[in-house]
Structures are given as structure tokens and as C-alpha cells.
C-alpha positions in Angstrom: 121.8 58.8 112.1 123.6 60.3 115.0 127.3 60.4 114.2 126.8 61.0 110.4 128.1 64.0 108.7 124.6 65.2 107.9 123.6 65.0 111.6 126.7 67.0 112.6 125.9 69.6 109.9 122.3 69.8 111.2 123.4 70.2 114.8 125.9 72.9 113.9 123.2 74.8 112.0 120.8 74.7 115.0 123.7 75.8 117.3 124.8 78.8 115.3 121.3 80.1 115.0 119.8 79.3 118.4 122.6 78.9 120.9 123.8 82.3 122.3 127.0 80.6 123.5 128.0 79.5 120.0 131.2 81.4 118.9 129.5 82.3 115.6 126.0 83.1 117.0 126.6 86.8 116.3 126.8 86.1 112.6 123.7 84.0 112.5 121.2 84.0 115.4 122.5 87.3 116.6 121.4 89.0 113.3 118.1 87.2 113.1 119.0 84.1 111.1 116.8 81.2 112.3 116.1 77.6 111.4 112.5 76.9 110.3 110.4 75.0 112.8 110.2 71.9 110.6 113.9 71.5 110.7 114.1 71.3 114.5 113.6 67.6 113.8 116.6 66.0 112.1 114.4 63.6 110.2 112.6 66.5 108.5 115.9 68.2 107.7 117.2 65.0 106.2 114.0 64.3 104.3 114.2 67.7 102.7 118.0 67.9 102.0 119.0 64.3 101.6 122.5 63.0 101.8 125.4 65.5 101.3 126.4 65.0 97.6 130.1 64.8 98.3 132.8 65.7 100.8 133.2 69.0 99.0 129.6 70.1 99.7 128.4 72.1 102.7 125.1 73.8 103.7 124.6 77.1 102.0 121.8 79.7 102.3 120.9 81.1 98.9 119.8 84.4 100.5 122.2 85.2 103.2 119.8 87.5 105.0 117.1 84.8 105.3 117.0 81.7 107.5 117.5 78.0 107.0 114.4 76.5 105.3 113.9 74.1 102.4 113.4 77.0 99.9 116.6 78.8 100.9 119.1 76.1 101.5 121.2 74.0 99.2 124.3 71.8 99.2 127.1 73.8 97.7 130.8 73.6 97.1 133.2 76.1 98.6 133.5 77.8 95.3 129.7 78.2 95.0 129.6 79.5 98.6 132.4 82.0 98.1 130.3 83.5 95.3 127.4 83.9 97.8 129.0 85.8 100.7 127.5 88.9 102.3 130.7 91.0 101.6 130.9 90.1 97.9 130.7 92.8 95.4 128.6 91.4 92.6 128.7 92.9 89.1 126.2 92.4 86.4 127.2 92.7 82.7 125.5 91.4 79.6 122.9 89.7 81.7 125.4 87.8 83.9 126.0 88.5 87.6 129.2 87.2 89.3 131.4 88.3 92.1 134.1 90.9 91.2 136.8 88.3 91.8 135.3 85.9 89.2 135.0 88.7 86.7 138.6 89.7 87.1 139.7 86.1 86.6 137.5 85.7 83.6 138.8 88.8 81.8 142.4 88.2 82.8 143.1 91.2 85.1 144.0 91.5 88.8 141.1 91.7 91.2 142.7 94.8 92.7 142.8 96.5 89.2 139.1 95.8 88.6 138.2 97.1 92.1 140.3 100.3 91.6 138.7 100.9 88.2 135.3 100.9 89.8 135.9 102.5 93.2 138.9 104.8 92.8 138.4 105.8 89.1 134.6 105.6 89.2 134.3 103.7 85.9 131.1 102.0 84.8 130.9 98.3 85.1 130.9 98.0 81.3 134.1 100.2 80.9 135.9 98.4 83.8 135.2 95.0 82.2 135.9 95.7 78.6 139.0 97.8 78.9 142.1 95.6 78.5 144.7 95.5 81.2 148.2 96.7 80.7 150.8 94.3 79.2 153.2 93.0 81.8 156.8 94.2 81.4 
């Protein structure tokens, strides 16, 4: 399957975690992210992950502080991945956890407004999310 998208994705995963010359090694292997031994063989990786569901899907680690293994990796869209970044601020309200940006979009206020309510004004998550925004002039 050399030349397939899945093979290229697998090779890039190995490279960023185990090749110190990779430009992104510091964000992966350099901080301890490794590929499980089973996945050093492409055939095992492919048996576990299967074909990429669509052109919009890429490899995503569910827990960004853990490595690449069958229990921690999924095919995800860019939207799903953007919700799973290390630098996201996740908020939990009424049993739902989402990134701050998604909450702002859902309640109809600017991301910056929501962030300011929490960081600068010190509001609780509940108050920040249920207080309506100002009407536009």
C-alpha cells in the first residue's frame, strides 16, 4: 500500500514521533509522544485504523498527552481536531464540555467577550455563558 494516503499518514506519524530531524519532532517525540510498538508495522496500523473515512479526516489523538495507539487514536475532521488541541480552553456547563470558541458561537457572543468575562472580569462559567451580550448599535 505504499503510495496510499494511509501509508503517508502512517509514515508521517512515525517520523514526527521518532525522527529527531523532523521539523515537528519537538511537539511530538520531543515531549514524549511515541507510537506503540505494534504500529511500527504499517499492516498492524491499517488493520486497527482501516481506511481514512474521507478526505476531510486526519489522524487525531484523543488524549494529546498520550501516544499513538489503538485506544487513543481516531480518524477526525479538522473541526473535531480543533476542539482537541492542547491550548484549548474547555468549559463545562450543564454537563457539556466544549472549547470556549464553540460556546461563544453557540450562545451568540464574540469569543473575545466570553474570554474577557472569564479572565479579566473573573466571572463564573455559568454567569459568563448565561449573561446576554450587548445589542449591536
